[in-house]
VOBA-1610 file (N, C-alpha, C; in pm, whole numbers, padded with zeros to 5 digits, always signed):
BEGIN
Met+11372+19298+03685Met+11326+19163+03652Met+11215+19122+03747Lys+11112+19060+03691Lys+11003+19004+03773Lys+11005+18853+03757Ile+11010+18782+03869Ile+11009+18636+03869Ile+10888+18588+03948Val+10812+18498+03889Val+10700+18435+03959Val+10744+18296+04003Val+10737+18270+04132Val+10773+18140+04189Val+10645+18062+04212Ala+10624+17957+04133Ala+10495+17886+04132Ala+10518+17735+04136Pro+10560+17681+04252Pro+10589+17538+04260Pro+10471+17454+04309Asp+10483+17326+04283Asp+10400+17224+04348Asp+10473+17184+04477Ser+10412+17098+04556Ser+10480+17044+04673Ser+10587+16944+04629Phe+10685+16921+04714Phe+10780+16812+04697Phe+10725+16700+04787Lys+10653+16609+04726Lys+10573+16511+04801Lys+10656+16441+04909Gly+10602+16441+05030Gly+10667+16371+05140Gly+10777+16449+05208Ser+10809+16571+05158Ser+10918+16645+05221Ser+10884+16792+05245Leu+10834+16863+05144Leu+10807+17006+05158Leu+10674+17041+05092Ser+10597+17128+05158Ser+10474+17178+05097Ser+10507+17279+04989Ala+10410+17309+04904Ala+10431+17410+04801Ala+10463+17546+04862Gln+10401+17576+04976Gln+10427+17703+05044Gln+10571+17708+05094Gln+10621+17598+05149Gln+10759+17593+05196Gln+10857+17607+05080Val+10828+17537+04971Val+10916+17545+04853Val+10921+17688+04802Ala+10805+17752+04788Ala+10800+17888+04735Ala+10878+17985+04824Ala+10866+17969+04955Ala+10936+18058+05048Ala+11087+18040+05039Ile+11133+17915+05029Ile+11277+17889+05020Ile+11333+17943+04889Val+11262+17918+04779Val+11310+17966+04648Val+11311+18118+04644Arg+11206+18178+04695Arg+11203+18324+04696Arg+11319+18381+04777Gly+11344+18323+04894Gly+11452+18373+04977Gly+11587+18360+04909Gly+11609+18247+04842Gly+11735+18225+04773Gly+11756+18320+04657Leu+11651+18345+04581Leu+11661+18437+04467Leu+11680+18581+04515Ala+11606+18617+04619Ala+11615+18755+04670Ala+11753+18785+04725Ala+11818+18685+04786Ala+11950+18706+04843Ala+12055+18731+04735Arg+12038+18668+04620Arg+12139+18679+04515Arg+12103+18780+04407Ile+11974+18809+04394Ile+11931+18909+04295Ile+11841+19009+04367Pro+11897+19093+04453Pro+11815+19178+04542Pro+11725+19277+04471Ala+11759+19316+04349Ala+11677+19415+04279Ala+11556+19353+04211Cys+11542+19223+04222Cys+11437+19152+04150Cys+11303+19155+04226Glu+11195+19171+04152Glu+11060+19156+04210Glu+11021+19009+04203Ile+10986+18951+04317Ile+10954+18809+04323Ile+10814+18791+04378Val+10733+18715+04305Val+10594+18689+04342Val+10578+18540+04372Glu+10526+18507+04489Glu+10504+18367+04527Glu+10360+18325+04494Ile+10346+18214+04421Ile+10214+18156+04394Ile+10225+18004+04412Pro+10220+17954+04536Pro+10226+17809+04557Pro+10105+17742+04492Leu+10129+17633+04419Leu+10023+17572+04339Leu+09995+17428+04381Ala+09887+17375+04330Ala+09852+17234+04343Ala+09766+17199+04222Asp+09749+17070+04197Asp+09681+17027+04075Asp+09562+16935+04101Gly+09516+16932+04225Gly+09414+16834+04262Gly+09473+16727+04351Gly+09606+16723+04359Gly+09673+16628+04445Gly+09702+16686+04581Glu+09805+16632+04644Glu+09845+16675+04777Glu+09872+16825+04779Gly+09816+16895+04878Gly+09836+17039+04888Gly+09725+17123+04827Ser+09630+17059+04761Ser+09523+17134+04694Ser+09433+17205+04794Leu+09408+17142+04907Leu+09323+17203+05010Leu+09382+17338+05053Glu+09509+17339+05081Glu+09576+17462+05125Glu+09576+17567+05014Ala+09601+17523+04891Ala+09607+17616+04779Ala+09472+17681+04752Ile+09364+17604+04760Ile+09230+17656+04732Ile+09186+17752+04843Leu+09209+17714+04968Leu+09169+17803+05078Leu+09251+17932+05079Ala+09373+17927+05027Ala+09456+18048+05021Ala+09391+18153+04932Val+09315+18109+04832Val+09248+18203+04742Val+09107+18237+04791Leu+09030+18134+04827Leu+08889+18153+04858Leu+08863+18186+05005Gly+08964+18168+05090Gly+08943+18189+05233Gly+08859+18077+05291Gly+08854+18072+05423Gly+08773+17969+05488Gly+08842+17910+05608Arg+08802+17789+05644Arg+08853+17727+05766Arg+08879+17578+05743Ile+08957+17522+05833Ile+08988+17379+05831Ile+08906+17308+05938Glu+08847+17194+05903Glu+08776+17112+06000Glu+08839+16973+06006Gln+08812+16902+06114Gln+08871+16770+06137Gln+08762+16663+06129Ala+08803+16544+06086Ala+08711+16430+06081Ala+08789+16302+06108Ser+08724+16207+06173Ser+08785+16077+06199Ser+08740+15979+06092Val+08836+15917+06022Val+08805+15827+05911Val+08900+15708+05914Leu+08873+15611+05827Leu+08962+15497+05812Leu+09070+15528+05709Ser+09193+15491+05741Ser+09305+15505+05649Ser+09296+15395+05543Pro+09381+15402+05439Pro+09379+15295+05338Pro+09410+15157+05396Asp+09489+15153+05505Asp+09517+15025+05569Asp+09430+15002+05692Lys+09316+15073+05694Lys+09206+15048+05788Lys+09240+15077+05934Arg+09314+15185+05955Arg+09337+15238+06089Arg+09254+15365+06106Gln+09215+15397+06226Gln+09141+15520+06251Gln+09240+15637+06251Ile+09216+15735+06165Ile+09305+15850+06155Ile+09221+15978+06154Thr+09288+16091+06174Thr+09222+16222+06164Thr+09255+16284+06030Ala+09153+16322+05956Ala+09170+16386+05825Ala+09113+16527+05831Gln+09169+16614+05753Gln+09121+16752+05744Gln+09040+16771+05617Phe+08944+16862+05624Phe+08881+16913+05503Phe+08853+17062+05523Gly+08831+17130+05414Gly+08813+17274+05420Gly+08670+17316+05395Val+08635+17431+05450Val+08507+17496+05421Val+08541+17639+05379Thr+08512+17672+05255Thr+08549+17805+05205Thr+08458+17911+05265Ala+08500+18036+05250Ala+08419+18147+05301Ala+08281+18148+05237Gly+08270+18094+05115Gly+08142+18088+05046Gly+08062+17962+05074Gly+08114+17874+05161Gly+08037+17756+05201Gly+08061+17631+05118Lys+08167+17628+05039Lys+08201+17506+04964Lys+08286+17414+05052Ala+08262+17285+05040Ala+08348+17187+05107Ala+08461+17150+05012Val+08583+17152+05063Val+08701+17115+04984Val+08762+16992+05047Leu+08755+16880+04976Leu+08803+16752+05029Leu+08918+16701+04943Glu+09027+16667+05009Glu+09144+16611+04944Glu+09146+16461+04971Ala+09144+16380+04865Ala+09150+16235+04885Ala+09277+16194+04958Ala+09386+16268+04935Ala+09512+16234+04999Ala+09505+16244+05151Gln+09409+16322+05203Gln+09394+16336+05347Gln+09341+16208+05411Ser+09259+16133+05338Ser+09196+16015+05396Ser+09254+15885+05341Cys+09270+15876+05210Cys+09320+15751+05150Cys+09450+15776+05074Gly+09529+15872+05121Gly+09656+15904+05057Gly+09764+15802+05084Ile+09861+15799+04994Ile+09970+15703+05008Ile+10054+15732+05131Thr+10050+15857+05180Thr+10125+15892+05301Thr+10044+15870+05429Arg+09919+15823+05416Arg+09834+15802+05534Arg+09829+15656+05576Gln+09917+15574+05522Gln+09919+15433+05557Gln+10059+15392+05600Ile+10069+15275+05662Ile+10198+15218+05701Ile+10234+15113+05598Gly+10338+15138+05521Gly+10374+15046+05413Gly+10286+15067+05291Leu+10304+14982+05192Leu+10226+14989+05068Leu+10133+14869+05060His+10008+14896+05021His+09907+14790+05016His+09825+14807+04887Pro+09886+14783+04772Pro+09819+14814+04645Pro+09692+14734+04619Met+09681+14614+04673Met+09566+14529+04646Met+09457+14543+04752Asp+09496+14574+04876Asp+09401+14572+04988Asp+09342+14708+05021Ser+09406+14815+04981Ser+09360+14948+05020Ser+09234+14987+04943Asn+09151+15072+05005Asn+09033+15123+04935Asn+09003+15266+04979Thr+08903+15323+04917Thr+08871+15465+04939Thr+08757+15485+05038Tyr+08734+15388+05126Tyr+08623+15396+05221Tyr+08635+15523+05306Gly+08756+15556+05349Gly+08775+15675+05432Gly+08735+15803+05361Phe+08751+15808+05231Phe+08711+15927+05156Phe+08560+15941+05156Gly+08489+15829+05145Gly+08343+15832+05156Gly+08299+15879+05294Gln+08371+15835+05398Gln+08340+15881+05534Gln+08362+16032+05547Leu+08465+16083+05481Leu+08493+16226+05484Leu+08378+16304+05420Ile+08327+16253+05307Ile+08212+16317+05242Ile+08091+16314+05335Leu+08066+16201+05401Leu+07953+16189+05492Leu+07960+16292+05605Gln+08080+16311+05660Gln+08092+16404+05772Gln+08075+16549+05727Ala+08115+16577+05603Ala+08089+16710+05549Ala+07938+16730+05527Leu+07870+16625+05481Leu+07724+16631+05466Leu+07657+16653+05601Asp+07708+16585+05704Asp+07652+16599+05838Asp+07660+16742+05888Arg+07758+16816+05838Arg+07778+16954+05883Arg+07708+17054+05791Gly+07616+17001+05710Gly+07530+17087+05630Gly+07586+17131+05497Leu+07698+17076+05454Leu+07761+17118+05328Leu+07703+17039+05212Arg+07679+17109+05100Arg+07618+17044+04984Arg+07691+17079+04853Asp+07788+17165+04859Asp+07861+17207+04740Asp+08007+17165+04759Phe+08055+17071+04676Phe+08183+17005+04702Phe+08284+17028+04591Ile+08409+17050+04630Ile+08525+17036+04542Ile+08603+16917+04594Leu+08618+16815+04509Leu+08690+16694+04547Leu+08823+16690+04473Cys+08932+16675+04546Cys+09067+16675+04488Cys+09124+16535+04502Leu+09163+16473+04390Leu+09179+16328+04390Leu+09320+16273+04389Gly+09423+16353+04378Gly+09557+16299+04361Gly+09617+16242+04489Gly+09724+16165+04471Gly+09804+16118+04584Gly+09748+16001+04660Thr+09656+15923+04600Thr+09595+15813+04674Thr+09683+15689+04675Ala+09656+15604+04773Ala+09723+15474+04783Ala+09642+15365+04713Thr+09530+15401+04658Thr+09425+15306+04620Thr+09411+15290+04468Thr+09355+15174+04429Thr+09315+15150+04290Thr+09185+15070+04294Asp+09081+15131+04350Asp+08954+15059+04367Asp+08840+15120+04287Gly+08870+15216+04199Gly+08766+15277+04116Gly+08662+15355+04194Gly+08692+15389+04320Gly+08598+15464+04402Gly+08493+15379+04470Cys+08508+15246+04464Cys+08406+15158+04523Cys+08400+15170+04675Gly+08516+15184+04739Gly+08515+15202+04884Gly+08440+15327+04924Met+08465+15437+04853Met+08392+15562+04877Met+08242+15540+04866Ala+08201+15474+04757Ala+08058+15451+04734Ala+07997+15364+04843Ala+08072+15264+04889Ala+08022+15176+04996Ala+08001+15254+05125Ala+08091+15344+05156Ala+08075+15426+05276Ala+07952+15514+05268Leu+07914+15552+05147Leu+07797+15638+05126Leu+07667+15559+05115Gly+07676+15426+05117Gly+07555+15345+05118Gly+07535+15255+04999Ala+07625+15257+04899Ala+07614+15166+04786Ala+07641+15023+04832Glu+07577+14927+04767Glu+07595+14787+04803Glu+07653+14711+04685Phe+07763+14638+04712Phe+07829+14556+04610Phe+07814+14409+04650Ser+07782+14324+04555Ser+07767+14181+04584Ser+07834+14098+04475Asp+07872+13975+04513Asp+07939+13887+04418Asp+07838+13794+04351Ser+07887+13697+04277Ser+07798+13608+04202Ser+07712+13522+04292Glu+07751+13506+04419Glu+07670+13430+04514Glu+07583+13522+04599Asn+07574+13647+04557Asn+07492+13749+04622Asn+07541+13784+04763Lys+07670+13766+04787Lys+07729+13804+04915Lys+07782+13946+04904Gly+07746+14030+05001Gly+07790+14167+05000Gly+07934+14182+05047Phe+08003+14279+04992Phe+08142+14306+05034Phe+08180+14448+04991Val+08287+14498+05053Val+08341+14629+05014Val+08462+14603+04925Pro+08454+14637+04797Pro+08563+14604+04705Pro+08692+14679+04735Asn+08803+14614+04704Asn+08933+14679+04698Asn+08997+14642+04565Gly+09123+14676+04547Gly+09185+14649+04418Gly+09184+14502+04380Ala+09202+14415+04480Ala+09209+14272+04452Ala+09075+14211+04417Thr+08964+14272+04460Thr+08833+14208+04447Thr+08738+14280+04350Leu+08789+14376+04275Leu+08702+14445+04178Leu+08640+14346+04079Gly+08718+14246+04042Gly+08667+14148+03946Gly+08558+14059+04000Asp+08535+14062+04133Asp+08430+13979+04194Asp+08294+14048+04195Ile+08290+14175+04156Ile+08163+14248+04160Ile+08068+14192+04054Ala+07952+14147+04098Ala+07850+14099+04004Ala+07736+14200+03992Arg+07704+14266+04103Arg+07593+14362+04104Arg+07628+14482+04191Val+07572+14596+04154Val+07585+14718+04232Val+07445+14772+04256Asn+07412+14801+04381Asn+07282+14858+04416Asn+07307+14997+04475Met+07266+15100+04403Met+07291+15237+04447Met+07172+15296+04522Ser+07066+15219+04542Ser+06944+15275+04602Ser+06965+15318+04747Gly+07064+15259+04815Gly+07086+15292+04954Gly+07182+15409+04977Val+07229+15471+04869Val+07321+15584+04884Val+07251+15698+04957Asp+07319+15758+05049Asp+07264+15868+05129Asp+07191+15969+05040Ala+07067+15999+05075Ala+06984+16088+04992Ala+07046+16226+04975Arg+07127+16268+05071Arg+07189+16400+05064Arg+07290+16412+04949Val+07341+16297+04903Val+07433+16299+04788Val+07362+16354+04665Arg+07237+16312+04646Arg+07160+16359+04529Arg+07122+16506+04543Gln+07128+16559+04663Gln+07097+16700+04686Gln+07221+16789+04674Ser+07335+16728+04644Ser+07462+16799+04645Ser+07521+16806+04504Ser+07615+16898+04487Ser+07689+16909+04361Ser+07836+16881+04389Phe+07900+16811+04294Phe+08039+16770+04312Phe+08120+16808+04189Met+08225+16885+04211Met+08323+16913+04106Met+08453+16846+04147Val+08511+16771+04055Val+08631+16694+04083Val+08751+16758+04015Phe+08853+16791+04095Phe+08980+16841+04042Phe+09071+16719+04022Cys+09096+16682+03896Cys+09180+16567+03865Cys+09324+16613+03843Asp+09418+16542+03902Asp+09558+16580+03886Asp+09624+16513+03766Val+09553+16423+03700Val+09602+16358+03578Val+09485+16342+03482Asp+09515+16314+03356Asp+09408+16300+03258Asp+09398+16158+03202Asn+09445+16059+03278Asn+09442+15920+03233Asn+09302+15862+03234Pro+09273+15767+03144Pro+09146+15696+03149Pro+09145+15594+03263Leu+09034+15523+03279Leu+09019+15429+03388Leu+09112+15309+03374Tyr+09116+15249+03254Tyr+09195+15127+03236Tyr+09267+15130+03102Gly+09346+15025+03077Gly+09424+15019+02954Gly+09569+15059+02977Pro+09648+15061+02869Pro+09793+15089+02882Pro+09824+15223+02946Thr+09737+15321+02931Thr+09758+15452+02993Thr+09663+15475+03110Gly+09603+15367+03159Gly+09504+15379+03266Gly+09566+15382+03405Ala+09477+15385+03505Ala+09519+15404+03644Ala+09615+15297+03692Ala+09590+15171+03659Ala+09672+15062+03712Ala+09811+15058+03649Phe+09816+15061+03516Phe+09945+15047+03448Phe+10037+15167+03474Val+09982+15285+03480Val+10067+15404+03495Val+10103+15430+03641Tyr+10006+15414+03732Tyr+10028+15454+03871Tyr+10036+15338+03970Gly+09995+15218+03928Gly+10001+15103+04018Gly+10140+15075+04072Pro+10244+15078+03988Pro+10378+15048+04040Pro+10424+15142+04150Gln+10391+15271+04141Gln+10435+15363+04246Gln+10355+15345+04374Lys+10245+15269+04366Lys+10167+15236+04486Lys+10206+15099+04542Gly+10307+15038+04480Gly+10361+14912+04532Gly+10322+14788+04455Ala+10249+14801+04344Ala+10202+14685+04269Ala+10311+14631+04177Asp+10329+14498+04178Asp+10421+14437+04083Asp+10348+14413+03951Ala+10418+14355+03853Ala+10362+14342+03718Ala+10233+14260+03717Glu+10232+14150+03792Glu+10111+14065+03796Glu+09996+14138+03864Gln+10026+14208+03972Gln+09922+14284+04042Gln+09867+14397+03955Val+09953+14461+03879Val+09906+14566+03787Val+09805+14510+03688Arg+09833+14392+03635Arg+09738+14330+03541Arg+09606+14298+03610Thr+09613+14248+03734Thr+09491+14219+03810Thr+09410+14346+03835Leu+09478+14452+03872Leu+09411+14580+03897Leu+09346+14633+03770Asp+09417+14625+03659Asp+09362+14676+03534Asp+09241+14593+03490Asp+09250+14462+03503Asp+09136+14376+03470Asp+09016+14411+03558Gly+09044+14438+03688Gly+08935+14473+03780Gly+08870+14605+03743Leu+08949+14705+03706Leu+08893+14834+03666Leu+08813+14821+03537Arg+08861+14741+03445Arg+08787+14717+03320Arg+08653+14651+03351His+08655+14552+03441His+08532+14484+03482His+08435+14582+03548Leu+08489+14667+03638Leu+08405+14766+03706Leu+08340+14860+03605Gly+08415+14900+03503Gly+08357+14988+03401Gly+08236+14926+03336Gly+08243+14797+03307Gly+08129+14729+03246Gly+08012+14715+03342Val+08041+14681+03468Val+07935+14667+03569Val+07861+14799+03588Met+07934+14909+03599Met+07871+15039+03621Met+07796+15087+03498Leu+07843+15051+03379Leu+07770+15086+03258Leu+07633+15018+03257Arg+07630+14892+03295Arg+07501+14821+03301Arg+07413+14875+03412Ala+07472+14914+03525Ala+07394+14958+03640Ala+07344+15101+03625Ser+07423+15187+03563Ser+07388+15330+03560Ser+07365+15385+03420Gly+07412+15312+03321Gly+07402+15364+03184Gly+07504+15472+03154Ile+07594+15496+03247Ile+07695+15600+03229Ile+07824+15535+03182Asp+07878+15583+03071Asp+08001+15529+03014Asp+08107+15639+03015Cys+08190+15641+03118Cys+08292+15746+03125Cys+08430+15690+03154Ala+08449+15561+03126Ala+08578+15499+03156Ala+08692+15562+03078His+08661+15621+02964His+08767+15680+02881His+08767+15833+02888Val+08686+15890+02975Val+08688+16034+02995Val+08818+16073+03062Pro+08888+16176+03012Pro+09012+16218+03078Pro+08989+16247+03226Gly+09075+16189+03309Gly+09062+16208+03454Gly+08989+16095+03524Ser+08924+16006+03449Ser+08853+15896+03515Ser+08951+15804+03588Gly+09077+15802+03544Gly+09178+15721+03611Gly+09246+15790+03727Ala+09210+15914+03755Ala+09272+15988+03866Ala+09240+15920+03999Gly+09338+15921+04090Gly+09316+15863+04222Gly+09288+15714+04216Gly+09351+15642+04123Gly+09328+15498+04112Gly+09187+15466+04068Gly+09133+15549+03977Gly+08996+15529+03928Gly+08892+15598+04011Leu+08934+15675+04111Leu+08838+15748+04194Leu+08763+15851+04111Gly+08828+15906+04008Gly+08758+15998+03919Gly+08638+15932+03853Phe+08657+15807+03809Phe+08547+15730+03750Phe+08437+15708+03852Gly+08474+15670+03974Gly+08374+15647+04078Gly+08294+15771+04111Cys+08360+15886+04116Cys+08289+16011+04145Cys+08192+16046+04033Ala+08234+16024+03908Ala+08148+16058+03795Ala+08026+15967+03789Thr+08045+15836+03808Thr+07934+15742+03792Thr+07849+15728+03917Met+07909+15745+04035Met+07836+15719+04159Met+07791+15845+04231Leu+07854+15959+04201Leu+07813+16085+04262Leu+07755+16183+04160Gly+07767+16151+04032Gly+07724+16245+03929Gly+07814+16366+03920Ala+07943+16347+03954Ala+08038+16459+03960Ala+08084+16501+03821Arg+08128+16626+03813Arg+08189+16679+03691Arg+08340+16679+03708Leu+08412+16617+03613Leu+08556+16608+03620Leu+08619+16725+03546Val+08713+16793+03610Val+08786+16901+03545Val+08935+16881+03571Arg+09017+16941+03486Arg+09162+16934+03505Arg+09198+17023+03623Gly+09252+16961+03728Gly+09275+17033+03854Gly+09367+17152+03841Ile+09477+17136+03769Ile+09572+17247+03761Ile+09510+17367+03690Asp+09429+17344+03586Asp+09366+17457+03517Asp+09267+17528+03608Ala+09194+17451+03688Ala+09098+17511+03781Ala+09170+17595+03887Val+09282+17544+03938Val+09359+17619+04038Val+09421+17744+03977Leu+09476+17732+03856Leu+09534+17849+03789Leu+09429+17956+03765Asp+09308+17913+03731Asp+09199+18011+03713Asp+09166+18081+03844Leu+09165+18006+03955Leu+09139+18066+04085Leu+09242+18175+04117Tyr+09365+18150+04080Tyr+09474+18244+04108Tyr+09487+18353+04003Asp+09406+18348+03895Asp+09421+18441+03784Asp+09566+18440+03735Phe+09618+18320+03720Phe+09761+18298+03698Phe+09809+18361+03568Arg+09734+18343+03461Arg+09780+18395+03331Arg+09798+18546+03334His+09707+18614+03403His+09719+18760+03415His+09839+18797+03501Arg+09863+18721+03606Arg+09968+18756+03701Arg+10109+18730+03647Ile+10121+18644+03545Ile+10253+18622+03486Ile+10272+18697+03356Ala+10173+18773+03314Ala+10178+18838+03183Ala+10299+18930+03168Asp+10341+18998+03276Asp+10456+19089+03269Asp+10580+19030+03336Ala+10580+18899+03358Ala+10695+18835+03423Ala+10806+18808+03323Asp+10930+18807+03372Asp+11045+18772+03291Asp+11078+18623+03301Leu+11028+18559+03407Leu+11058+18419+03429Leu+10957+18360+03526Val+10922+18232+03503Val+10844+18155+03600Val+10933+18042+03651Val+10945+18031+03782Val+11018+17920+03844Val+10915+17827+03908Thr+10905+17707+03856Thr+10814+17609+03914Thr+10897+17499+03977Gly+10833+17394+04026Gly+10909+17286+04090Gly+10820+17174+04138Glu+10883+17059+04161Glu+10813+16940+04213Glu+10919+16841+04257Gly+10875+16742+04333Gly+10970+16644+04384Gly+11036+16562+04276Lys+10956+16504+04188Lys+11009+16421+04079Lys+10951+16467+03948Leu+11038+16507+03856Leu+10993+16548+03723Leu+11010+16429+03630Asp+10898+16379+03579Asp+10902+16265+03486Asp+10796+16284+03380Ala+10774+16182+03299Ala+10678+16193+03188Ala+10539+16229+03238Gln+10502+16183+03359Gln+10370+16213+03413Gln+10352+16362+03443Ser+10462+16434+03461Ser+10455+16577+03492Ser+10388+16657+03382Phe+10391+16603+03260Phe+10334+16675+03145Phe+10190+16634+03117Ser+10130+16551+03205Ser+09994+16500+03182Ser+09900+16540+03294Gly+09873+16669+03305Gly+09774+16716+03402Gly+09832+16764+03533Lys+09963+16752+03551Lys+10025+16797+03676Lys+10049+16949+03670Val+10102+17003+03782Val+10127+17146+03791Val+10213+17195+03675Leu+10319+17122+03645Leu+10411+17165+03538Leu+10339+17183+03406Ser+10248+17092+03372Ser+10179+17101+03243Ser+10098+17229+03234Gly+10029+17265+03341Gly+09949+17387+03340Gly+10033+17512+03336Val+10143+17513+03411Val+10234+17628+03411Val+10293+17649+03272Leu+10334+17540+03208Leu+10392+17551+03074Leu+10292+17606+02973Arg+10166+17560+02980Arg+10065+17612+02886Arg+10041+17761+02909Ala+10030+17801+03035Ala+10005+17942+03065Ala+10124+18028+03024Ala+10245+17978+03051Ala+10365+18055+03018Ala+10386+18065+02868Glu+10356+17957+02797Glu+10371+17959+02652Glu+10279+18063+02589Ala+10157+18073+02643Ala+10062+18171+02590Ala+10114+18313+02607Gly+10191+18337+02713Gly+10245+18470+02738Gly+10391+18484+02701Ala+10447+18379+02635Ala+10587+18380+02592Ala+10682+18407+02709Val+10654+18346+02824Val+10738+18362+02943Val+10821+18235+02961Pro+10953+18246+02972Pro+11036+18126+02993Pro+11010+18062+03129Val+11032+17930+03137Val+11004+17854+03258Val+11128+17775+03300Val+11157+17780+03429Val+11262+17700+03490Val+11197+17611+03595Ser+11240+17486+03603Ser+11189+17395+03706Ser+11302+17355+03799Ile+11277+17369+03929Ile+11365+17312+04030Ile+11295+17187+04084Cys+11358+17072+04066Cys+11293+16948+04110Cys+11390+16868+04195Gly+11335+16773+04270Gly+11421+16686+04347Gly+11509+16603+04255Thr+11443+16539+04158Thr+11514+16460+04059Thr+11436+16462+03928Cys+11506+16445+03817Cys+11443+16448+03684Cys+11481+16322+03609Thr+11381+16251+03557Thr+11406+16129+03480Thr+11374+16146+03332Cys+11345+16269+03290Cys+11311+16295+03150Cys+11438+16309+03065Glu+11429+16261+02941Glu+11539+16280+02847Glu+11554+16428+02814Lys+11677+16468+02783Lys+11704+16609+02755Lys+11624+16661+02635His+11603+16574+02536His+11529+16619+02417His+11383+16649+02452Val+11327+16578+02551Val+11189+16605+02595Val+11183+16743+02660Leu+11280+16773+02743Leu+11285+16904+02809Leu+11300+17016+02707Arg+11385+16992+02604Arg+11403+17094+02499Arg+11274+17116+02422Glu+11201+17008+02394Glu+11073+17021+02321Glu+10975+17110+02396His+10982+17106+02528His+10892+17188+02610His+10954+17323+02648Gly+11075+17349+02600Gly+11141+17475+02632Gly+11169+17492+02779Leu+11201+17381+02847Leu+11212+17381+02993Leu+11357+17363+03037Thr+11402+17450+03124Thr+11534+17436+03187Thr+11515+17379+03327Val+11594+17276+03360Val+11574+17204+03485Val+11699+17209+03572Phe+11678+17233+03703Phe+11783+17227+03803Phe+11740+17124+03908Glu+11824+17022+03928Glu+11791+16916+04023Glu+11849+16946+04161Ala+11763+16936+04262Ala+11810+16956+04399Ala+11904+16844+04442Ser+11893+16728+04379Ser+11977+16614+04415Ser+12111+16614+04342Glu+12137+16716+04260Glu+12262+16721+04185Glu+12381+16719+04281Gly+12477+16630+04252Gly+12597+16622+04335Gly+12578+16540+04461Ser+12461+16479+04478Ser+12436+16395+04596Ser+12342+16283+04554Thr+12300+16204+04649Thr+12202+16100+04620Thr+12061+16153+04644Val+11964+16088+04583Val+11824+16126+04604Val+11788+16109+04751Glu+11840+16003+04814Glu+11811+15977+04955Glu+11861+16092+05043Glu+11981+16142+05013Glu+12035+16251+05092Glu+11955+16379+05072Ser+11913+16404+04947Ser+11835+16525+04921Ser+11699+16518+04990Leu+11644+16397+05006Leu+11518+16381+05077Leu+11538+16400+05228Gln+11655+16364+05276Gln+11683+16377+05418Gln+11703+16523+05458Tyr+11761+16602+05367Tyr+11786+16744+05395Tyr+11728+16830+05281Pro+11596+16828+05264Pro+11537+16892+05145Pro+11557+17042+05140Glu+11550+17110+05255Glu+11565+17256+05254Glu+11704+17296+05204Arg+11807+17228+05255Arg+11944+17262+05216Arg+11966+17241+05066His+11920+17128+05015His+11942+17099+04873His+11858+17190+04784Leu+11741+17228+04830Leu+11659+17321+04752Leu+11726+17459+04747Arg+11783+17501+04858Arg+11854+17631+04859Arg+11973+17628+04763Glu+12045+17516+04761Glu+12160+17505+04671Glu+12117+17509+04525Ala+12007+17441+04493Ala+11956+17444+04355Ala+11910+17584+04318Thr+11846+17653+04413Thr+11802+17790+04388Thr+11921+17882+04361Ser+12031+17861+04433Ser+12152+17940+04410Ser+12203+17920+04268Arg+12194+17796+04219Arg+12239+17770+04082Arg+12149+17840+03981Val+12018+17845+04010Val+11926+17920+03923Val+11964+18067+03920Ala+11986+18124+04039Ala+12020+18266+04048Ala+12151+18296+03975Asp+12251+18209+03993Asp+12380+18230+03925Asp+12361+18225+03773Ser+12277+18133+03726Ser+12250+18124+03583Ser+12185+18251+03530Leu+12090+18306+03608Leu+12023+18428+03566Leu+12119+18546+03564Arg+12208+18553+03663Arg+12304+18664+03669Arg+12402+18657+03552Lys+12447+18535+03518Lys+12537+18520+03403Lys+12467+18561+03274Arg+12342+18519+03261Arg+12266+18553+03141Arg+12247+18704+03131Ser+12215+18766+03245Ser+12195+18911+03247Ser+12325+18983+03211Ala+12440+18935+03264Ala+12569+18996+03234Ala+12603+18983+03086Ala+12572+18865+03031Ala+12600+18844+02888Ala+12516+18936+02802Cys+12391+18956+02842Cys+12303+19046+02767Cys+12355+19190+02772Arg+12400+19233+02891Arg+12453+19369+02905Arg+12579+19386+02821Lys+12665+19282+02820Lys+12788+19288+02743Lys+12758+19297+02594Gly+12656+19218+02552Gly+12616+19223+02412Gly+12561+19358+02372Ala+12489+19420+02466Ala+12431+19552+02437Ala+12541+19658+02422Ile+12648+19641+02503Ile+12758+19737+02496Ile+12834+19716+02366
//
């Protein structure tokens, strides 16, 4: 039997590399004759920097930037062996880079600073990974850090955040650093949501960033307003392009303000790993993530793994921290799920993630051994 272990990170507790190592160890201990291949994945969100450098090679560099709650922090970015800059928005304006939740006040200014420091070091070819942000500012903070000017109806300049997007009357892009126009930007989006509307950045992701119902409506109105302002300023209409809602609208900001090309992050990462070829002779793919929910099927690691596995008729098992999907949804996707939090609370599983992941892996192995025994019995 050949098993490919291809998880995402368990956000806030374990990296994809740690998850893959634990799952591999658990399967190998119980099914010693099995060939196990580790392919830790990312989709443009947290962990993408590590996943991309694992394939392309390169180095990690440090930069000092502002966090979403405006503290000075150290962020990492990558430089591949071929000279590409790999920037993760989660490193600078990620939800884990702030103290508490600040859905209305946070912005992406630190991400713009990260781009500037990469430009200062001579880099002009960028991969931008947008998932895991604390922000819903449509990329305005990033643009302001790069030299864009935003002003209100009284012609007063300001750096927009989620609460003040609706105050933008004019955008002046003439002051943007000239090196931006000399650079190319490819954006790895971890979701395919549009900028605004019922399936947009605010309504779908605002609550997990701390926004209540009224704040979500304010954020959505602000993103809708920003879409109109940028259309008049740039002539670019991409508010409904899949991925424009990634990173709280940062995908939209990158497309309109940097001239970036948006791609589905998980597909780009799977292509880097030659994933479809590597699972072609596999008997099973084991993937995983911290929380499996409806969003997992919209541009996340699970969605890409399922598409690749379906093409090769390879069954998929997911080990997750917790699953909120209805059983009929899992059946529709042909997905078998094992929860690490089974038999305990989610809080306890987060406190001891390695132990609970090992226990879930043991249940996967036991299931495979029973299935294998049943097959042998049937053959006899």
